N, C-alpha and C positions, 0 to 999 in steps of 0.2 A: 504494500500500500504506500503510495507516495506521501512524503511528509510535507508539512507546511514550510514555506520559505519566508524568513529564516526558520530553522528547526526550533520547535518548542519542546523542551523536556517537561516531564511531569513536575519537576521542582519549579520550573519557570511558570507553568500554568497555575500552580498553587499560589505563587508569589504575586500574581496580578493584583495591582493596587486599585482600590476604589477610593476616589477622593471627591468630596463635595465641597462647594464653596458658597458661603453666604455673606453678602455685604450687609453689615449692620450699622447704619448711620455713619458710614465712613466719609470723612470730609475730603473727597477727591477733588482734584483739579480737573473739572470736566466730568462727564459721565452721568450728568443729570439733565433733564429737560428744563428744570428750573435753574436759571443762571444766577450767579452772584459775583459781585465785583472783587471780592477778596476771600481768603480763607476764613478770616474772622466772621464775615457776613454769612458764609456757608455754615460754619459751626453754630452761629447763633440761631440759624434756621433749623438745623438738624437737631440741636440739643434743647430746643424749646420744650417746656414741660408738657404742654398739650400734645405735641407731636410724639414725644418719647413715650408718653402713656399709651397712645394709640399703637405705636410700633410694638411695645411690649405686650399689649393685650393680644395682638395678632400672633406674635412670636410664641407666646405661651399657649395660645389656643390651637395653633396649626403646626408651625414649623417644629417646635420642640417636641411635642408628643409624637409626631410622625417619625422623627429621626430616632427618638429614644426607643421606639417599639420595633425597629427593623428586625425582621426574622433572620437575617444574616448580619451579624455584628462586625464582620471583618471589613471595616471601612474607616475613613477619617473624614470628619466634617469640620471644615475651617470656618470660623466666624470672624470675619475681618472687620475691625472697628478702628476708631481713631485713638491715638495716644492721649488725646485730650478729653475723651469721654468723661463727663463729670459725674460726681456722686449726686444722688444715690444710684444712678443708673449703672455705673461701673461695677459696683458691688452686687447689684441685682443680677446683672448678666453673668458675672463670675459664679454666683451662688446657683443659678439655674443650670449652668454648664457642668457644675461639679458632680451632678448626679448622672451624667451621660458620658462615659469614658471616651466615646468616639469624638466628642467635641473638643476642639482646640481653639481657644480665643487668641486671635492674632492682632495685637495693636500695631498700627502702622502710622508713620508720619504722613502728612499730606503729599500726594504726588498724583500723577495722571492715573485715572481710574484703572485702565487696563494694565498699566505697568505695575501698580500695586497688587492687583489680583493675580497677575502672572507670577510676581515675586513670591507671594504667599504660597502658591501651589508648588513652585520650584523648591522652595525651602522645605516644604513638607515631603516632597519626593526624595530629597537628599541625593544620594549617589545615583538614583534613577537608573538602576541596572535591570529593571523589569518593566513590563508594560503597565499601563494604567488606564482606567476608565474614569473620566472626569465629568462631573455635572455641576451645575450652578442652580441655586434655589434662593429666591427672594425671602426676606425675613417675615413675609406675611403670606406665604404659601405652604402647602403640605404635599408630601408624596405618599403613595401607598406604603404600608409597612413591609410589603414584599418587593420594594423598588430595588434595593441592592441585590437581593437574591435573584430577581429577574434579570438585572444587568449581567450578573455572572452566568446565568443560563444562556443569555444571548452570546456572550463571549465564547463559552465552551462550544456552542452548537453552530458557530459560523466560522470556525477556524479554516476549514478547507476553502470555503467560498471567498474569504478575504485574504488569502495568502499573498496576493499580489497588490493589495491595497495598503497604502501607507497609513491611512486613517479610515475610520468608518464611524458614522453617527448612528445612534439608536434613538428612535423616536417612539413615544407612546402618545397617541393623538386623541385619546378620550379622557375626560375628567369632568370636573364640575367648576363652574363659576359660583362663588359664594359671597355673601355679605353677612357680616357678624354684627351683633348688637346685644344690648341687655335683654332683648326679646328672644335671642337665640340665633339660629342660622337660617338664612334663605339661600336657595340653591337652584341651579339649572344645569342639567347635563349638557356638555358641549363636546364637539369634535373640532379640533383646531389644527392649525398648521404651524409647527415649529415654535411653539411657546417654550420658553426656557425651562419651565417646571416639568416638562415631559421629555427632556433631551439629555443625552450623554454622548461623549465622544471617546473613542478608544485611541490611545497613543502607543506607539512602539517605544522601547527604551531609548533614553537620551534624545528624544525629540525636542527641538528647541522651542516648539510652540506648546500652548496649552489651550484648554477650552475657551479661555478669554482672548485668544487671538482671532476669534470668529464671532461675527454677529449671529445670534441664534436663529434669526429669521432668514439667514442666507446660508446656513450650513449645507443645504443640498446643492448650492452652487459650487461648493468647494470640495466635496468628497461624496463617495457613495453613502447612501442613507437607507437603513432598514427600518421600516415603519411597522409597528404592531398596533393594529386597531382593536386590540382585545380588551382586557378589563380596564376600568377607569383607574388611572394611575396618579392623578393629581387633583388638588384643590387650589384654585386661583382666586385670591381674595380681591374684592372690589371695594374701594372706599375713596374718600375725598383726597387722601394723600398718595394715591397711586401715581408713580412717576411715568407710567406707560401711557397715561392719558385716557380719555373717555372712549376712544374709538373701539376698544375691544369689549366694552360693556355690553352684555346681551340685553335684549329689550325687557325681559321679565324674569324675576326670580320668585320662587314660592317657598313658604315655610316647609321645613322638613315634616314628612309624615313618619309614622312609626317604622315603616320598612326602611326608609332612607336614613332615619336616625340610627337604626341598628347597623346599617351598612357603613355609615361614617365611623361609627365606633369600631367596628371590626376591621375595616379596610384601611383606615387612616389613624386610628387611635384618637379620634377627635370626639370629645364628649360635649354634647350641647349644654348640659347643666354647667359644666366647667366654663364654657363660653359665656353663658349668662352671668355667672358669678364674676368673671374677670372684667366684663364690660360694665357691669353694674358698679363695680368698685372703682372704675376709672373716673377721675375727677371730670366734672363738666368743663368743656373748653372755655377758656377765659374770653371775655368780651361778648 
């Protein structure tokens, strides 16, 4: 039976890294649709109490529980934030991450957005002598608890097909758009094209590039892409602080019924009662 090129030993296959990246209120130079004239102005916007309370409510409702409950725990999840993240938010983030061994908080000084994210990934890869599967997830989104396990299945079962490909993207194009509040969760099933929360990219060892070298909506212009329209794999939150803009907002969302409430709990480790409590505890926006 012919082997993949380059040959992959059993040891190398086991060593395949999975690395996720989450930007958490990082004061990048660029990288946001909302522009600011200086780093100080950007930090003032990012670290405002109302905004931080909203980001933490989403992070604790969606991102954190879905990452903590992954059925395959062999992965690293980088949470990149600013070196100047103030208290009490700095301690709150550190305390939340302490219970999830896969999470690494990475404080970074202000620099260009993509440069900072690439550097965080490269530092996590270290010697980078094995392949890696890399994904990005916003701090207000969730992935299925089987996301990492499914990525590893994709990698194992496509080796022969992709033996001549330098990179390959894996896309899961079904999930839910959701809106969270003290009343609970409203949701709508969606089938989308290259949303970041449903994507991952496989890299060979020592590749100079990372997932942050590519715009997620144009990955299929750069490399072969394998699309799985199977189970719903993500929750994409909609709210007034979305940096992606209103164009992706679906026209209607409905409160969860019992069946969907149970599905969210089982598939994403997202509990509606927890959502209600977190958003009820959030201070009312100033002004």
